[in-house]
Each structure stands twice: as C-alpha cells, then as structure tokens.
C-alpha distance (Angstrom), angle and dihedral (degrees) to the residues before:
residue distance angle dihedral
M1 . . .
K2 3.81 . .
I3 3.82 91.3 .
R4 3.81 91.2 51.7
R5 3.80 90.6 50.9
I6 3.79 91.7 50.3
A7 3.81 90.9 47.2
F8 3.80 91.1 49.5
L9 3.79 93.7 48.2
G10 3.80 90.7 46.5
S11 3.80 91.0 51.6
L12 3.79 91.4 46.9
F13 3.81 91.6 50.6
L14 3.79 91.7 48.9
A15 3.80 92.6 49.1
L16 3.82 92.9 49.1
S17 3.79 95.1 43.7
T18 3.82 94.0 52.9
S19 3.79 95.5 45.3
P20 3.81 116.8 102.3
M21 3.78 88.3 -129.7
A22 3.80 91.3 59.8
H23 3.79 93.4 68.0
A24 3.79 125.9 83.5
W25 3.79 99.0 -118.9
D26 3.79 120.6 -163.8
G27 3.77 89.8 -147.0
V28 3.79 141.4 12.8
A29 3.79 115.9 -173.5
T30 3.81 128.8 178.0
G31 3.76 127.6 -167.0
V32 3.79 146.7 87.5
I33 3.80 115.9 -57.2
S34 3.78 108.3 -106.5
G35 3.79 97.5 -176.0
I36 3.78 146.6 -3.5
D37 3.80 124.4 -154.4
T38 3.78 127.2 -170.9
V39 3.80 128.4 -156.9
N40 3.79 123.0 -158.7
E41 3.82 95.1 -144.1
T42 3.79 121.5 98.2
N43 3.82 114.3 -110.1
N44 3.81 93.1 -2.7
Y45 3.81 98.4 120.3
E46 3.81 88.2 -74.2
L47 3.81 98.1 -173.3
R48 3.81 116.6 34.5
V49 3.78 121.5 -169.1
F50 3.82 125.1 -163.4
L51 3.81 129.5 -165.0
G52 3.80 96.2 -169.0
S53 3.79 108.5 -86.5
T54 3.81 93.1 -31.1
V55 3.82 112.9 139.8
M56 3.82 107.3 -117.5
C57 3.81 99.0 -167.5
N58 3.78 141.9 -3.8
N59 3.79 93.0 -96.2
T60 3.81 108.3 144.8
T61 3.83 94.8 -137.8
P62 3.83 104.2 92.4
S63 3.80 93.8 -157.3
M64 3.82 90.8 54.9
N65 3.82 103.0 42.3
T66 3.82 100.2 67.9
W67 3.80 95.1 69.2
G68 3.75 137.0 47.9
Y69 3.77 124.7 -142.7
L70 3.80 143.6 -153.6
N71 3.79 129.5 -167.0
S72 3.79 124.0 -149.9
S73 3.81 88.3 -118.3
D74 3.83 90.8 63.8
P75 3.79 117.7 108.9
N76 3.82 113.2 -99.3
Y77 3.84 89.8 9.3
K78 3.80 96.7 151.1
A79 3.82 94.8 49.6
T80 3.80 92.3 46.4
V81 3.82 92.1 48.9
A82 3.82 90.2 48.8
N83 3.81 90.0 49.8
L84 3.83 92.1 49.7
M85 3.81 94.0 44.8
L86 3.79 92.4 50.1
A87 3.80 91.4 48.1
F88 3.84 89.4 49.6
A89 3.81 93.5 48.3
T90 3.82 93.9 48.3
G91 3.81 97.9 37.7
K92 3.81 94.1 -120.7
T93 3.81 122.3 164.0
V94 3.80 114.1 -106.7
T95 3.77 134.1 -167.9
I96 3.78 113.1 -150.9
F97 3.81 122.3 -165.0
T98 3.80 115.0 -158.4
M99 3.81 143.4 -179.1
N100 3.81 126.9 -149.9
E101 3.79 103.7 -107.9
G102 3.79 132.3 149.8
Y103 3.83 95.0 -0.5
G104 3.79 91.5 -55.8
C105 3.78 146.9 70.9
H106 3.83 106.7 -83.1
I107 3.81 111.4 -155.8
H108 3.82 112.2 -128.2
Y109 3.80 104.0 162.3
V110 3.82 134.5 20.5
S111 3.79 129.0 -168.5
V112 3.81 122.0 -171.5
K113 3.78 120.7 -160.0
A114 3.80 129.6 -161.1
C-alpha cells in the first residue's frame, strides 16, 4: 500500500511539473497572430511574433513587451516556428507562454486552438 502511494504521488508530481501550467510564466497571451518578423542575426530575437498590441510579458520596456521571440538555438525551434507559421497562415487562435529573458519576451510554450 505504501509503495502504491509513493508511486501515485511520484506520478502526480511528474505530471504537474511537466505541464505548462506548472511553471511561473512571466506572460501568457492569447489571440490571433497579427505579424511575424524575422531577423538574419544569430541570437538577436530571430523570430518575432505579434498578437496585435497585446502585452506578451511583464517586461518593463514598452517597445519590447508587445512581441515574443524565438532564437534558432532554442530547443524545438523548427517545430515551434512551423506551428506559429501555420497558425498565422490559417488565422488560428494561439496562446503563447513567455519568460522575461534578454530584454524581451522569450517564447517557451505555444498552444494552437481550432
């Protein structure tokens, strides 16, 4: 019985710790992507995503908090870019979870809804 309880609690902890809701995000923004910019400089906010004038994170620099960014060095970069581009092309609603990093809103998780 004790082993089952430990196994259950371990599974519950793992499920909660890997969920996007388990993190303390600096920003969560939902909307339709209004624009995507690309920059041809390594680690210089290479892909920039806009949801109109929606604030993407709690960064205190107003010119930097209305867009989220990805760099090609980010894990799963290609899949995330494909997900964002498809959502942009089809006008789907996205929810973007960001962290304040490097003066901007670094995208860490993206959810696309029908």
